[in-house]
C-alpha positions in Angstrom: 85.7 10.3 -31.6 82.1 11.6 -31.4 82.2 11.1 -27.7 85.3 13.3 -27.4 83.6 16.0 -29.4 80.6 15.9 -27.1 82.8 16.0 -24.0 84.7 19.0 -25.4 81.4 20.8 -26.1 80.2 20.2 -22.6 83.4 21.5 -21.1 83.3 24.8 -23.2 80.8 26.4 -20.8 81.6 24.5 -17.6 82.0 27.4 -15.2 83.3 27.0 -11.7 81.1 29.7 -10.3 77.4 30.5 -10.3 75.5 33.8 -10.7 73.1 34.8 -8.0 69.6 36.3 -8.4 69.2 38.5 -5.3 66.3 40.7 -6.1 65.0 39.6 -2.7 67.4 42.1 -1.2 65.8 45.2 -2.8 62.8 45.3 -0.5 63.2 42.7 2.2 65.0 42.9 5.6 63.4 39.8 7.2 65.0 36.5 8.0 65.0 35.6 4.3 67.4 38.5 3.5 69.7 37.9 6.5 70.0 34.2 5.7 70.8 34.8 2.1 73.2 37.7 2.8 75.2 35.6 5.3 75.3 32.5 3.1 76.4 34.5 0.0 79.2 36.1 2.0 80.4 32.7 3.1 80.3 31.4 -0.6 81.8 34.4 -2.3 84.5 32.3 -4.0 81.7 30.3 -5.7 79.7 33.3 -6.9 80.5 35.6 -9.8 77.7 38.2 -10.4 74.7 39.2 -8.2 71.7 40.3 -10.1 69.1 42.7 -8.8 66.2 42.5 -11.2 68.0 42.8 -14.6 71.2 44.6 -13.4 74.4 43.1 -11.9 76.0 44.9 -9.0 78.9 44.1 -6.7 76.7 44.8 -3.6 73.1 45.8 -2.8 72.3 49.0 -4.6 71.6 52.3 -2.7 68.2 52.6 -0.9 66.6 54.8 -3.6 67.9 52.6 -6.5 66.8 49.5 -4.6 63.3 50.9 -4.4 63.2 51.7 -8.1 64.6 48.3 -9.2 62.3 46.5 -6.7 59.3 48.3 -8.2 60.3 47.5 -11.8 60.9 43.8 -10.8 57.4 43.6 -9.3 55.9 45.2 -12.4 57.6 42.7 -14.7 56.8 39.7 -12.4 53.1 40.7 -12.2 53.0 41.2 -16.0 54.6 37.8 -16.7 52.2 36.1 -14.3 49.0 37.7 -15.7 50.2 37.3 -19.4 52.0 34.0 -19.8 51.9 34.5 -23.6 54.3 37.4 -23.1 57.2 34.9 -23.2 56.6 34.3 -26.9 57.1 38.0 -27.7 59.6 38.9 -24.9 61.6 35.7 -24.1 62.6 35.1 -20.5 66.1 35.9 -19.5 68.7 33.2 -20.0 72.2 32.7 -18.5 74.5 29.9 -19.5 76.0 29.7 -16.0 74.0 28.2 -13.2 71.9 30.7 -11.3 71.3 30.6 -7.6 67.8 32.0 -6.9 67.4 33.3 -3.4 63.6 33.1 -3.7 61.3 31.2 -6.1 59.5 34.3 -7.2 62.2 35.5 -9.6 62.0 32.2 -11.5 59.2 33.9 -13.4 61.7 36.1 -15.1 64.1 33.4 -16.3 64.3 30.4 -18.6 65.3 27.8 -15.9 67.9 25.1 -16.4 68.2 21.7 -14.8 71.4 22.9 -13.1 70.0 26.1 -11.6 69.6 26.2 -7.8 66.5 27.6 -6.1 66.0 28.3 -2.4 62.5 27.8 -1.2 61.6 29.5 2.1 58.0 28.3 2.6 55.1 27.1 0.5 52.6 29.4 2.2 51.7 31.5 -0.8 50.2 28.4 -2.5 49.1 26.4 0.6 47.7 29.4 2.7 47.1 32.2 0.2 44.6 33.9 2.5 47.6 34.9 4.7 49.2 36.9 1.9 48.4 40.0 -0.1 46.3 39.6 -3.2 48.2 38.3 -6.2 50.9 36.6 -4.2 49.4 33.1 -4.8 49.3 33.6 -8.5 52.9 34.8 -8.7 54.3 31.8 -6.7 52.0 29.3 -8.4 53.5 30.5 -11.7 57.0 30.3 -10.3 56.5 26.8 -8.9 55.1 25.6 -12.2 58.2 26.8 -14.0 60.3 25.0 -11.4 58.2 21.8 -11.9 58.8 21.9 -15.6 62.6 22.7 -15.5 63.4 20.4 -12.4 66.3 22.4 -11.1 68.2 21.7 -7.8 66.2 22.8 -4.7 67.1 23.9 -1.2 64.6 24.3 1.6 64.9 26.1 5.0 63.0 23.3 6.8 61.8 19.8 6.5 58.3 21.2 6.8 58.7 23.3 3.7 60.3 20.4 1.8 57.4 18.1 2.7 54.8 20.7 1.6 56.7 21.1 -1.7 56.9 17.3 -2.4 53.2 16.9 -1.6 52.3 19.5 -4.2 55.0 18.9 -6.9 56.5 15.5 -6.3 60.1 14.4 -5.5 61.4 13.9 -9.1 64.1 16.5 -8.8 67.9 16.1 -8.9 68.3 17.5 -5.4 65.9 18.3 -2.5 68.2 19.4 0.3 67.3 21.1 3.6 69.6 24.0 4.7 68.5 25.1 8.2 69.2 28.8 8.8 71.8 29.4 11.5 71.2 31.3 14.7 72.6 34.7 14.4 75.6 34.7 16.8 76.2 38.4 16.4 73.4 39.2 19.0 75.6 37.7 21.7 78.2 40.4 21.4 75.9 43.4 21.0 75.5 45.9 23.8 72.0 46.0 25.1 69.8 49.1 24.5 66.9 49.4 26.9 63.5 50.3 25.5 61.7 52.7 27.8 58.3 52.1 29.4 58.5 48.3 29.1 57.3 46.7 32.4 59.7 44.5 34.3 57.6 41.3 33.6 56.6 40.5 30.1 56.2 37.9 27.5 57.8 38.6 24.1 56.9 38.0 20.4 59.4 38.8 17.7 58.5 38.6 14.0 56.5 40.3 11.3 53.2 41.6 12.5 50.2 40.2 10.7 47.8 37.3 10.2 50.5 34.7 9.5 52.2 35.2 12.8 48.9 35.0 14.6 49.4 38.0 17.0 45.7 38.9 17.0 44.8 35.5 18.6 47.8 35.8 20.9 46.5 39.2 22.1 43.1 37.7 22.8 44.8 34.8 24.6 46.8 37.3 26.7 43.6 39.0 27.7 42.0 35.7 28.6 45.0 34.6 30.6 44.6 37.3 33.3 48.3 37.9 33.3 47.9 41.7 32.8 46.2 41.8 36.2 49.3 40.1 37.7 51.5 42.9 36.3 52.6 41.2 33.1 52.9 42.9 29.7 52.8 41.3 26.3 55.5 42.9 24.1 55.3 42.5 20.3 58.0 43.8 18.0 58.4 43.6 14.2 57.5 45.2 10.9 54.0 45.0 9.3 52.8 42.5 6.8 49.2 41.6 5.7 46.9 41.6 8.7 48.9 44.2 10.7 46.0 46.6 11.0 43.9 44.0 12.8 46.8 43.3 15.2 47.2 47.0 15.9 43.5 47.4 16.6 43.5 44.5 19.0 46.6 45.8 20.8 45.0 49.2 21.4 42.0 47.6 23.0 43.9 45.2 25.3 45.5 46.0 28.7 49.2 45.4 29.0 49.9 44.9 25.3 52.9 46.9 23.9 53.6 47.2 20.2 57.2 48.2 19.6 57.3 48.1 15.9 60.7 47.4 14.3 63.6 47.3 16.8 67.3 47.3 16.2 69.6 44.5 17.2 70.7 46.2 20.5 67.1 46.7 21.5 66.2 43.1 20.4 69.1 41.8 22.5 67.7 43.7 25.6 64.2 42.4 24.9 65.4 38.8 24.7 67.5 39.1 27.9 64.7 40.4 30.1 61.6 38.6 29.0 60.0 35.8 31.0 59.0 33.8 28.0 58.7 33.8 24.2 55.4 33.5 22.4 55.0 32.7 18.6 51.9 30.6 17.9 52.2 31.2 14.1 49.8 29.5 11.8 52.5 29.3 9.1 56.3 29.5 9.2 59.1 28.6 6.8 61.5 28.1 9.6 61.0 30.4 12.6 64.4 31.8 13.4 63.1 34.0 16.3 62.1 30.9 18.3 65.7 29.5 17.9 67.1 32.9 18.9 64.8 33.0 22.0 66.1 29.6 23.1 69.7 30.8 22.5 68.8 33.6 24.9 67.5 31.2 27.6 63.8 31.7 26.9 61.3 28.9 26.8 59.1 29.4 23.7 55.4 28.9 23.2 54.9 27.7 19.6 52.3 26.1 17.4 52.5 22.3 17.2 53.2 20.2 14.1 54.8 22.9 12.0 58.1 24.4 11.2 58.4 26.0 14.7 57.8 22.6 16.3 60.6 21.3 14.1 62.9 24.0 15.4 62.2 23.6 19.1 61.4 20.0 19.5 58.9 18.8 22.2 60.4 20.8 25.1 58.7 24.0 24.1 55.1 24.9 25.2 53.2 23.4 22.3 49.7 24.8 21.5 47.0 24.7 18.9 47.6 28.1 17.1 43.8 28.3 16.3 42.7 27.8 19.9 42.7 31.0 21.9 42.1 29.1 25.2 45.0 26.8 24.5 47.3 29.7 23.8 46.1 31.4 27.0 46.9 28.3 29.0 50.4 28.1 27.5 51.0 31.8 28.5 50.1 31.0 32.1 52.5 28.1 32.0 55.3 30.3 30.9 54.6 32.9 33.5 54.3 30.4 36.4 57.1 28.0 35.4 59.6 27.4 38.2 63.3 27.5 37.8 63.8 23.7 37.8 61.3 23.1 35.0 62.7 26.0 33.0 66.2 24.5 33.3 65.0 21.1 32.3 63.2 22.4 29.2 66.1 24.7 28.2 68.5 21.8 28.4 66.4 19.9 25.7 65.7 23.1 23.8 69.5 23.9 23.6 70.1 20.4 22.2 67.4 20.9 19.6 68.9 24.2 18.3 72.4 22.7 18.2 71.5 21.6 14.7 71.4 25.2 13.5 75.1 26.2 13.6 76.6 28.6 11.0 79.1 25.9 10.1 76.4 23.3 9.2 74.4 25.9 7.2 77.4 27.1 5.3 78.6 23.6 4.5 75.1 22.6 3.2 74.8 25.8 1.2 78.2 25.4 -0.4 77.5 21.7 -1.3 74.3 22.8 -3.0 76.2 25.4 -5.1 78.9 22.9 -5.9 76.3 20.3 -7.1 74.8 23.0 -9.4 78.2 23.6 -10.9 78.9 19.8 -11.3 75.4 19.4 -12.9 76.2 22.0 -15.4 79.4 20.3 -16.4 77.4 17.1 -17.1 74.9 18.8 -19.4 75.3 19.4 -23.1 75.7 23.0 -24.1 72.4 24.9 -24.2 71.6 27.6 -26.7 70.0 30.8 -25.5 67.0 32.4 -27.0 67.6 34.1 -30.3 67.0 37.6 -28.8 69.6 37.0 -26.1 71.7 40.1 -25.4 75.5 40.1 -25.1 76.9 38.7 -21.9 77.1 41.4 -19.3 80.3 42.3 -17.4 81.0 40.6 -14.1 80.6 43.7 -12.0 78.9 47.1 -12.0 75.4 47.5 -13.5 75.5 45.0 -16.4 72.3 44.0 -18.0 71.1 40.4 -17.7 70.4 38.5 -20.9 67.0 38.8 -22.5 65.0 41.8 -23.7 63.4 44.4 -21.5 
């Protein structure tokens, strides 16, 4: 009889959908955003509300509202990180339903549950804090400590990120699953848009511009390679992140280096289709989707060895020490001088390697993760929220998340 009562109590709040914390979308248009956007669209039947900071909306808010909500989210996250005692006065938000976190950072705002699901992109903020803006390490350290205490279900974008996490926080979690981001197939159908004043022969780098992506060393390597004197250019496109100023200074001082800034998909398609090779000797990556996209566009990539990029490409890429300028320069020369037969052999192996990153596989793994979170909630006894918990918000249109402001 008591068992039946307990089972009934568990079933009272056994939802068949999850809520999604998507504050990431407010100020981010990198690979993180596109991965989460596409996976959420493919799992719409399993997701009820999407939260942007403390408000629920049916879709990403307008640009101006996104900026405002993003700024407020950063203020609260920074405050929570600097003042852990604030949780005693202003309890963290709580939702009965499982929450899918699209980034660990927002875990700082919530009282985590064992049946929540957190997507981890990379461990760089805690393993390589010097590559990020001041304060990022402290925020993610606080987030991962909350994750360690609550032990929710975890998804990772690469085996590299998963191994780094386990090394720091152990493996005692109900799920540690890798969901490789899929290659964006939409680029294949887009009409090319030429970018003016780009030389006919060039090596290409795509990705955020800064210290983490290592473009400053790559520019030095390009200068050392002598390829500029052979008519080659080195084209770099992407938005800025910490360290961008150093890259811009190096580019202005180097012959043949072209900084395109952010490009649209039509321009990116054109750049991929006309380059002689792809260069991305990053010192840190969560996954490295541009390298997979380059291979999909028949480019042999040069990448750093023994990291997430190596995991993406396999051994058929040009593998270099990302900290060794001479090694990078030698790899650039190999790309430029590679004959058609070697290029074809390498591309055959490279295409096999990226065959793992199909949309179907990613969607399947993503949906399995959400379904396991739902199942885990059904196995848990009912959890009482904090005393100050607000009323449950509506399922669409700017409802407030639980917990005090």
